[in-house]
N, C-alpha and C positions, 0 to 999 in steps of 0.2 A: 704416593709413597706410605704405606702406613707402618709395612712389618719388618722388623733389620734381626737378623742371626749373627749371631757372634760363636764365630770358633775359636773356643779356649778361655777361660775362668780363671787363668793367672794374673799377675798385676795389672796388666794392660787391658786383658779381655775384661776383666770385672770392673774394671772403670770409666770403658767403653758400652757396655749394656747398662750401669747408670746412669751416666749422660744420656744414653739414647731416651731409656726410659723416663728418665727427666723431663728430657724434647717432649713427650708426647707419644715416643712411637711403642707397639709393642713389640717384644723383646724376647726371643728363644735364644737360650745362650746353651752351647754343645760341649760337650767332654767324653774325650775317649774313654772311661770308666766310670763308673758309680762315686766312686771315693774320690776321683779329681773332682766330678760334679759337685759332690757334697763340699769338699773342702772350699770351692769356689764361690757356693752360695754363702758360707759362711764370711768367707773374705767379703763377699758385698754387703753383707751385714754389720759386720762390724764397720767397714768404711762409712756405710749410711749414718752410722750410727755417730760415728764420731764427726760427720759432716754436719750432723744436727748439733752436737755438744758444742760445736766451735761455734756456730751458728753461719757457717759458710752455706747451707740451705737450711729451709724452717720445717719446722715438726708437721703441718699441715702435709708437707710434701712424702712425707715415707710412704704413707699408707698407698698412695695414689703410685709412688715410683714401682715399690713391690708387687702392686696386683699387676702392676704390666710386663713383671718379668718372669720366667717360666725356665727351667731346665730339662736338659734330655743327654741322651746318649746314642742321638739317634739323627744323622742329618737330615733325615725324609722330615725329622719334626716342623723342620723348616722351609719347607719346599716353595712353601707358598710364600717366601721372602723376596719385599720389592730391594732390598740390598742386603747384601753380606759381607759381614765384615770380618778378617781371620786375624786372629792374633795368638798364629803358634808360635813355637819356637826360632830363631833366624836363623836357619838352615834352609837354603835354596832348594833342596831335594824334597825334604820333608814339605815347606811352601806347596811345589810346583803338584805332589801326591794329593793334596789336599785339594787343591782347584782341579785337580781333575774328575775327581771326586764329584765337587760339586758344579762341576760342569754339566754330570750324567744326573745329579739330584734334582739341581733346584729348578725351578723354571725359567723357559730361555730367554725372556723379558728381565730377569734380575741383572743389576750391577754385580760385581764380585770385586772387593778391595781388600786390599791387603796393608797390614798396619806396619809391615816392614819400613825400618828405619836406615836401609840403607843399599835392599837387592835389587836386582832388574825388574821393573814391572811389566817390561817387553817379555823376559826369560819367564814370568810366572804366569801372564796371560797367553803365551804360545802355547803353550799345554791345551790350551781349551777352545774350543772353537767360536766363542764368541769375545776374540783381544778387544776389539770395540768398546766391550764394556769390562773391561779390566782396568783398576784406577789405584793409585797410592791413596791410602789417609794414614799419614803419621801420627799419629797420638804421640802427648808428651807426657810423660808421668809426674807426679800424678794427673790422671786425665780428670777428674772432679774439678781440679785445682788451675790446671793449666790452660792458660786462654788458647794457645796456637794449635792450628792443623795446617800440613803442610799436605797439602794435596800435587802427587805427583802421576805424571803422562807421560805414556811412551808413545812409538810413531804410530802404535796402533788405536790409541785410546781416544774415543770420538769427542768433539766438543760437546754433544749432549752430555754424555757421561759425564765428562767432567763439573758441567753446569750444573747437574744434579745433585754432584756430592757436594759441592761448593752452598748448595741452599741446604743441603741437609745438613752442614756442617754449621752455619751460620744460625738452622733453627736449632743447635744444641747449644749455642751460646761461644762461639769458637769463632777467633779469629783466622782468616786462610790465608797463605800464601801459595802460591803454584811454582811449583820445581819442574826440569824438563829431568828426565830420566838418564842420569849418570849418579856413578854409586855417591852413597853419602848425599846424593841431593844439596840442600842450600844449608840446611843447619849444621847438619853432623860433618857435612864439608867439613865447616869451619871449626864445629866445636871439639870434634874428637882427635883431630891430631893437636890441637893443643892443650889436651887433655893426657894426651900420651908422651908430649914433651916435658908435662909434670912429672910423669911415671918416672921419666928420665931423669929427672932432677933429684927425687929421691933417692935412683940408685946410685948415682953420685955423690949421697951423701945428704943433703939438705933435706931438714925437717916438714914434714907434710905440712906442720900446722905454720910456718913460716912462708913457705908454696900460697898456700891457700890466702892466709892475713896479706901478702903481697897483691895478690888478684884481687881481694876485695877492697882493699883502701886504694891500691896505687891504680886499679884500671875500674873501680866501681860495681864488680860484680855484686852479686847479691850472694853468690856462693862460692868457695872456692873451688880450683876444677878437679882438685884429691877426692873433696866431700862429695862433690855431686858425681863423682866416677862410682865412688861407694854408693851410692844412691842409684845410679843409674845398673850398676851390676856390674863389676870387673870382667866378667864373662861377657858380656851383650858389650862392653866395649871391646875387646878382645875381638869377639866374631865381627863387627863392625870395621876396625882397623883392618884385617885379613880380605874384608870383602871390598875395601876401599885399596888395599897393596893390591891384590891381586884384576883389581878393575882398571886401575892406573897404571901398573906395573911401576910405581916410581918408590923409591925409597924411602920418600920423606914420610909415607905412609907405615913404614915395617914398625909392629907393633913393638913397643919395649921388651927386652927379654926379664925382666923385673914384671911387668904385668903378665907374660906367659908364667911364670913360676908360680905368681900367686894363684890365679885361677887353676894351674895343676894342684897344687896343695889345698884346694878347696876354699880360696877367701874369697869371696865372691863379692864382700861389701856387707852392704847395711842387711841385706837378708838372710845371710848365713851367720851374722855377729860379729863380723871378723873382715874387716879390708886394710885400707892405709889408718882407719880408726877402730875403734873397739865398741860395739853396739850392744854389748852383753847384759 
């Protein structure tokens, strides 16, 4: 396992590329357009600089990491990869389309992993001719800082595939947990409904600062649920809730109407400058 192909250079994809390169892997990052690729490479440079300034990573690692990363707009550039990690938007049809193409282009021995936070690994792997080599690798944001990696296996995922990605995750410096292929897996199954309930409290007239302070001081959470929702992205939170609601057909996962209105208004949280808090 020497070569990793990362599909997507957004917040998650760029972070995954950086930790992969830091772990010693040769990394190819693929984007759909040259403009998106340029933006993603700039994002990686800025993140790398920030990590060094904060002394999270060292100056000596900077050139080594950057030399291991290359960008492309063609999947064929990563056809010899040993592991592919997909980090495209959280839409099942979109991910399935990507995996169909990967299955045709990437060498047949490669493992295909999805960074999905809630979607079915079985449904994603089912569109390929190698479902035994399809697995979930759910990283947490910001990827270079967060220690957890949630590994998700479907009924078709082989033990060999699961053990290989577990070793790779540990080489990246992550602590791994293993989850079965049910909507939300482990972390989001618990965390996302809590954030949704906090949104209901806001809709009922409570102040976000009061809610967050209550959870920080009363439950010893390092970050309140609404501030965390802003950091995750309210659009991502909504997508995940919809996936849980559809997957379990249970009203306890129904997205709060206020959350839906905020997403419709383009208030996604920190990345747009406005969510439950202002970041302008």
